[in-house]
C-alpha positions in Angstrom: 0.0 0.0 0.1 1.3 3.2 -0.8 2.0 5.6 2.0 0.6 8.6 0.6 -2.8 9.1 0.2 -5.0 10.6 -2.7 -3.9 14.4 -2.7 -6.6 17.6 -2.9 -6.3 18.9 -6.3 -3.6 21.4 -6.9 -1.8 23.3 -9.8 1.2 21.1 -8.9 -0.9 17.5 -9.3 -1.5 17.7 -12.9 1.8 17.9 -13.7 2.2 14.4 -14.8 0.0 11.4 -15.1 -2.3 10.7 -12.4 -1.7 12.3 -9.1 0.4 12.8 -6.0 0.0 9.1 -4.7 0.5 7.4 -8.3 3.5 9.3 -9.1 4.9 8.9 -6.0 4.2 5.2 -5.8 5.6 5.1 -9.3 9.0 7.1 -8.6 9.6 5.3 -5.7 9.7 1.7 -7.4 12.0 3.1 -10.5 14.6 5.0 -8.0 14.3 2.4 -5.5 14.7 -0.6 -8.5 17.5 1.2 -10.2 19.6 1.7 -7.2 19.1 -1.7 -7.1 20.1 -2.1 -10.1 23.0 0.2 -10.3 24.3 -1.0 -6.9 24.2 -5.0 -8.6 26.4 -3.5 -11.7 28.8 -2.0 -9.3 29.1 -4.8 -6.6 29.4 -7.0 -10.2 32.3 -4.6 -11.4 34.6 -4.0 -7.8 34.3 -8.1 -7.5 35.6 -8.8 -11.1 38.1 -5.3 -10.7 39.6 -6.3 -7.2 40.8 -9.7 -8.8 42.3 -7.9 -11.9 43.7 -5.1 -10.1 45.4 -4.2 -6.9 44.2 -3.0 -3.3 46.5 0.3 -3.8 44.4 1.2 -7.1 41.2 1.7 -5.3 43.0 3.7 -3.0 44.3 6.3 -5.5 41.0 5.8 -7.1 39.2 7.0 -3.8 41.7 10.0 -3.5 40.3 10.8 -6.9 36.7 10.5 -7.0 36.9 12.5 -3.4 38.7 15.5 -5.1 36.2 15.5 -7.9 33.6 15.3 -5.9 34.5 18.2 -3.6 35.2 20.1 -6.7 31.9 19.5 -7.7 30.0 20.3 -4.4 32.6 23.2 -3.5 30.8 25.0 -6.7 27.4 23.4 -6.8 24.6 26.3 -7.0 22.0 24.1 -6.3 20.8 23.6 -10.2 18.7 20.3 -9.6 16.8 21.3 -6.4 16.0 24.8 -8.1 14.6 23.4 -10.7 12.5 21.0 -8.7 11.5 23.6 -6.0 11.0 26.9 -8.4 7.6 27.8 -9.9 9.8 28.5 -13.1 10.9 24.7 -13.2 9.0 24.2 -16.5 9.7 27.4 -18.1 12.6 27.2 -20.8 14.5 30.3 -20.4 14.7 29.1 -16.7 16.0 25.7 -17.9 18.3 27.2 -20.9 19.9 29.7 -18.1 20.5 26.8 -16.0 22.0 24.6 -18.5 24.0 27.2 -19.6 25.6 28.0 -16.0 26.2 24.4 -15.7 28.0 24.0 -19.0 30.1 26.5 -18.3 30.8 25.2 -14.2 32.0 21.8 -16.0 35.0 23.5 -17.7 36.3 25.8 -15.3 35.9 22.9 -12.4 38.0 21.1 -15.2 40.9 23.5 -15.0 40.7 24.0 -11.2 41.5 20.0 -11.1 44.2 20.2 -13.6 46.0 22.9 -11.3 45.6 21.0 -8.0 46.6 17.7 -9.6 50.3 17.9 -8.9 50.0 19.7 -4.9 48.0 17.0 -4.4 50.4 14.4 -5.5 53.0 15.5 -3.1 50.9 16.1 -0.4 49.5 12.4 -0.3 52.8 11.3 -2.0 51.4 9.8 -4.8 53.2 11.0 -7.5 50.2 9.1 -10.3 47.2 11.7 -9.1 49.2 14.0 -11.3 48.2 12.5 -14.2 45.5 10.5 -13.3 43.3 13.2 -11.9 43.3 15.5 -15.2 42.3 12.4 -17.2 39.4 11.5 -14.8 38.1 15.3 -14.4 37.4 15.1 -18.0 34.0 13.9 -16.5 33.0 17.0 -14.9 33.2 18.8 -18.3 30.6 15.9 -19.7 28.5 16.2 -16.3 27.9 19.6 -17.5 26.3 18.9 -20.4 23.9 16.7 -18.7 20.4 17.8 -20.1 17.8 19.4 -17.7 14.9 17.0 -18.7 17.0 14.8 -16.1 15.7 17.4 -13.3 12.1 17.9 -14.7 11.8 14.3 -14.6 12.7 14.5 -10.9 10.6 17.4 -10.2 7.6 16.0 -11.9 8.4 12.4 -10.3 8.7 10.7 -13.6 11.8 8.6 -13.3 11.3 5.1 -15.3 12.9 6.6 -18.4 15.8 8.0 -16.1 16.1 4.5 -14.5 16.4 2.8 -17.4 18.8 5.1 -19.2 21.3 5.3 -16.3 21.2 1.4 -15.7 22.0 0.9 -19.6 25.0 2.8 -19.7 26.1 1.8 -16.6 26.2 -1.7 -17.8 27.8 -1.2 -21.0 30.5 0.9 -19.0 31.1 -2.1 -16.8 32.0 -4.0 -19.7 34.5 -1.5 -21.4 36.0 -0.8 -17.7 36.6 -5.1 -17.4 37.8 -5.4 -20.6 40.6 -2.5 -20.1 41.3 -3.5 -16.5 42.1 -7.0 -18.2 44.0 -5.9 -20.6 46.4 -3.0 -19.2 46.4 -4.4 -15.1 46.4 -0.6 -14.2 44.4 1.6 -12.3 44.2 3.4 -15.5 41.1 1.5 -16.2 39.1 2.7 -13.4 40.0 6.4 -14.8 39.4 6.0 -18.2 36.1 4.2 -17.4 34.8 6.7 -15.2 34.6 9.5 -18.4 33.6 6.8 -20.4 30.9 6.3 -17.9 29.7 9.8 -17.8 29.8 9.7 -21.5 27.7 7.1 -22.6 24.9 8.3 -19.5 24.9 12.1 -20.9 24.3 11.0 -24.6 22.0 8.6 -23.4 19.6 11.1 -21.8 20.1 13.5 -24.7 19.0 11.5 -26.8 15.8 9.2 -25.1 14.4 11.8 -22.3 11.7 13.6 -23.9 10.8 17.0 -23.0 12.8 20.5 -23.3 15.8 20.7 -25.6 18.7 23.2 -23.9 20.3 26.2 -25.6 23.3 28.1 -24.6 21.2 31.1 -23.1 21.0 33.5 -20.4 18.3 35.4 -19.2 18.9 37.6 -16.5 16.0 37.2 -14.4 16.2 33.2 -14.2 19.8 33.6 -13.5 19.2 35.9 -10.4 16.6 33.5 -9.0 19.3 30.8 -9.1 21.9 32.6 -7.9 19.7 33.8 -4.9 18.6 30.3 -3.8 21.8 28.9 -5.1 24.2 30.8 -2.9 23.1 28.8 -0.1 22.7 25.8 -1.7 26.6 26.7 -2.7 27.5 26.9 0.8 25.8 23.9 2.0 27.2 21.5 -0.9 30.9 22.6 0.5 29.9 21.5 3.8 28.2 18.5 1.5 31.7 17.8 0.2 33.1 17.9 3.9 30.4 15.1 5.0 30.5 13.0 1.7 34.1 12.8 1.4 36.0 14.1 4.2 36.7 10.5 5.6 38.7 9.8 2.8 40.9 12.8 2.6 41.3 12.7 6.1 42.2 8.8 6.6 44.3 9.3 3.0 46.6 11.1 5.3 47.1 9.1 7.9 47.2 5.4 6.1 48.7 3.6 3.0 47.0 3.7 -0.1 46.5 -0.1 0.6 44.6 0.2 4.0 42.6 3.7 2.4 41.9 1.3 -0.6 40.5 -1.5 1.8 38.5 1.3 3.7 36.6 2.0 0.1 35.5 -1.7 -0.3 34.0 -1.2 2.8 32.7 2.1 2.3 31.0 0.9 -0.9 29.7 -2.4 0.7 28.5 -0.5 4.0 27.2 2.9 2.8 24.7 1.1 0.6 21.6 1.5 2.6 22.8 5.0 3.0 23.3 5.5 -0.6 19.5 4.5 -1.5 18.1 6.6 1.2 19.5 9.9 -0.2 19.0 8.6 -3.8 15.1 8.0 -2.4 15.4 11.7 -0.8 16.8 13.5 -3.5 14.5 12.4 -6.3 11.6 12.6 -3.9 11.5 14.3 -1.1 11.1 18.2 -2.3 8.4 17.3 -4.4 6.6 15.5 -2.1 7.0 18.2 0.5 6.3 21.2 -1.6 2.9 19.5 -2.7 2.3 18.1 0.9 3.3 20.7 3.5 3.4 18.9 6.6 2.3 22.0 9.0 -0.5 22.5 6.3 -2.8 19.9 7.6 -3.3 17.1 9.7 -3.8 14.5 6.8 -0.4 15.8 5.1 1.6 15.1 8.1 0.2 11.8 8.7 0.8 11.1 4.8 4.1 12.1 5.7 4.6 10.1 8.7 3.6 6.5 7.1 6.1 7.6 4.3 9.0 8.3 6.7 7.8 5.0 8.7 8.1 3.2 5.4 11.4 4.9 4.4 13.0 4.2 7.7 11.5 0.5 8.1 12.7 -0.4 5.1 16.7 1.1 5.2 16.7 -0.6 8.8 16.6 -4.1 7.5 19.1 -3.5 5.2 21.6 -2.3 7.8 20.8 -5.1 10.2 21.5 -7.6 7.3 25.0 -6.0 6.9 25.6 -5.1 10.6 25.2 -8.3 11.4 26.5 -10.3 8.4 28.9 -8.1 6.8 32.2 -9.5 7.7 31.0 -13.1 6.6 29.5 -11.1 3.0 33.0 -9.8 3.0 34.9 -13.0 3.3 32.6 -14.7 0.7 32.9 -11.7 -2.0 36.3 -11.1 -1.4 39.8 -12.4 -1.2 42.1 -12.4 2.4 43.8 -9.0 0.6 40.3 -7.1 1.7 39.1 -9.5 5.1 39.7 -6.0 7.0 37.0 -4.7 4.9 34.4 -6.5 7.4 34.8 -4.8 10.5 34.6 -2.1 8.6 31.2 -2.6 7.3 30.1 -3.5 10.5 31.1 0.4 12.3 29.4 2.0 8.9 26.5 0.2 9.5 26.1 1.6 13.1 26.7 5.0 11.8 24.0 4.4 9.3 21.7 3.2 12.0 22.2 6.6 14.2 21.4 8.6 10.8 18.2 7.0 10.0 16.6 8.6 12.9 16.4 12.4 11.3 17.6 11.6 7.9 14.6 12.8 6.0 14.1 16.3 7.8 16.6 18.7 5.8 14.6 18.4 2.4 11.6 20.2 4.0 13.7 23.6 4.5 14.7 22.6 0.7 11.1 22.2 -0.3 9.7 25.6 1.4 12.8 27.4 0.0 14.5 27.7 3.6 18.3 27.5 1.7 19.7 29.3 4.7 18.1 27.2 7.4 19.6 24.0 5.0 22.3 25.5 4.8 23.2 26.0 8.5 22.2 22.5 9.2 24.9 20.9 7.0 27.6 23.7 8.0 27.1 22.1 11.4 27.5 18.7 10.0 30.3 19.3 8.5 32.6 20.6 11.2 31.4 18.1 14.0 32.0 14.8 11.6 35.6 16.4 10.4 36.5 17.3 14.1 35.1 13.5 15.2 37.6 12.1 12.1 40.3 14.3 13.1 40.5 13.7 16.8 39.4 9.9 16.0 42.0 9.3 13.5 45.0 10.6 15.7 43.8 8.6 18.7 43.0 5.8 17.5 43.3 5.4 13.5 40.9 4.4 11.7 38.5 2.8 14.7 39.0 6.1 16.1 37.9 8.2 13.1 34.5 6.0 12.5 33.6 6.3 16.5 34.4 9.8 16.2 31.9 10.1 13.4 29.4 8.1 15.1 29.5 11.0 18.1 29.3 13.7 15.5 26.1 12.2 14.2 24.3 11.9 17.6 25.4 15.4 18.4 23.9 16.8 14.7 20.5 15.2 15.5 19.2 18.1 17.7 19.8 20.8 14.9 17.8 18.5 12.8 15.2 18.0 15.0 15.1 22.0 15.5 14.8 22.7 11.7 12.0 19.9 11.4 9.8 21.6 14.1 10.6 25.1 12.1 8.8 23.3 9.3 6.4 21.6 10.5 8.1 17.9 9.7 9.1 17.0 13.3 7.8 13.6 14.1 8.6 12.8 17.9 6.9 9.1 17.4 9.2 8.2 14.3 12.2 9.3 15.9 11.6 7.3 19.1 11.1 4.2 17.5 13.7 4.8 15.0 16.3 5.6 17.7 15.6 2.3 20.0 15.9 0.2 16.9 19.5 1.9 16.0 20.9 1.8 19.8 19.4 -2.0 20.0 20.9 -3.1 16.8 24.0 -1.1 17.1 25.0 -2.7 20.6 24.5 -6.1 19.0 26.3 -5.7 16.0 28.9 -4.4 18.1 28.9 -7.3 21.0 28.7 -9.9 17.8 32.1 -8.6 15.7 33.5 -6.7 19.1 36.9 -8.8 18.4 37.6 -8.0 14.9 36.2 -4.2 15.0 38.7 -3.9 18.2 41.4 -4.3 15.5 40.7 -0.9 13.7 41.6 0.7 16.5 45.0 -0.6 16.0 45.6 -0.7 12.3 46.2 2.8 10.8 46.6 4.2 14.5 
């Protein structure tokens, strides 16, 4: 049963086939199925490539990826959430302006990556970074040409075609990357494969997504709206960089590339439920909050409570499996070189359990246009996480860094609660149940795997 009831008629609900209930149900199914399919392809790629390449290759690519994501987040003015949130989100002039800004940004980011390559190679003691980063960063140019039809599909909760395109492009790219890795046995296969994957996805979106065809044009009013909304998103995504990639950049300074590569494998497995949750939130929650503001009526709040309960319960089920069975899964999927990724999965699962309590609240702020409130929450998350990572890594290596991250999640919840209450989204009943479940499952996982988790507080310290 769909967690959202049939909506009252509204100007927004005619934007797509069917009302909000039908579009949410369809988009949820396609988004979830697409994420599972995407992760299955990534897992297959991971399993094959770990047998063809060496742990250091995944360590250096973790740094390359972190730098590229950092460049994107440090320069993001929120084109996607602006299109989803704005009243002009279907206006061709607005879309052309957004796309033009996005294209220009892609070229600037590539030049920045080239300029950073040599200094970063020296800082991390990894000479290959100087050559790998400029090549892999060509993806930043490619991503800049992604059509705004991708964002309008999210705006109207029509995700079927986007999902099929993404999975098809990812599948073809997998075959190419594996062939390159088999032929070269080099980390270059990963860097070149990253670019090929983004090229295939961008071309498929342009060829097969219906809707507005973007043009290189800028309208002053649209640019003003994008910049006005995006100035807070820009600051927020700079903080999001520290949240999503700070661990690899911090740990890259404390750990060897081999251990960092093993951590990346553990992160890939352990963060799966969180990434699924973030994908669902990014694609669905702004339109849902926009069309059914929780503060507007008790019916809206009740519908969102049902959705949030389903969302949290489903993700918690996935996390339980990884928290309890992660080490066994790693031993089955990977060879002995990656066995230390097992306890990493356990600790990451405990962190994700804590994050589930307030994960969906920040989108209520964006849907209401409260980009400033969203920024301050992201800034607090980033600062607390980096402090926890740095202190933990200095005191107890990899295990200490992860423990510091878990503590930062607990402290940040108070700020999530404050923002949620401002927009009428806070659900005390949900949060109490989620917190009790998270603490119980986390305690059981640490008790069950305490001996191997303890090893993380020695390795890399």
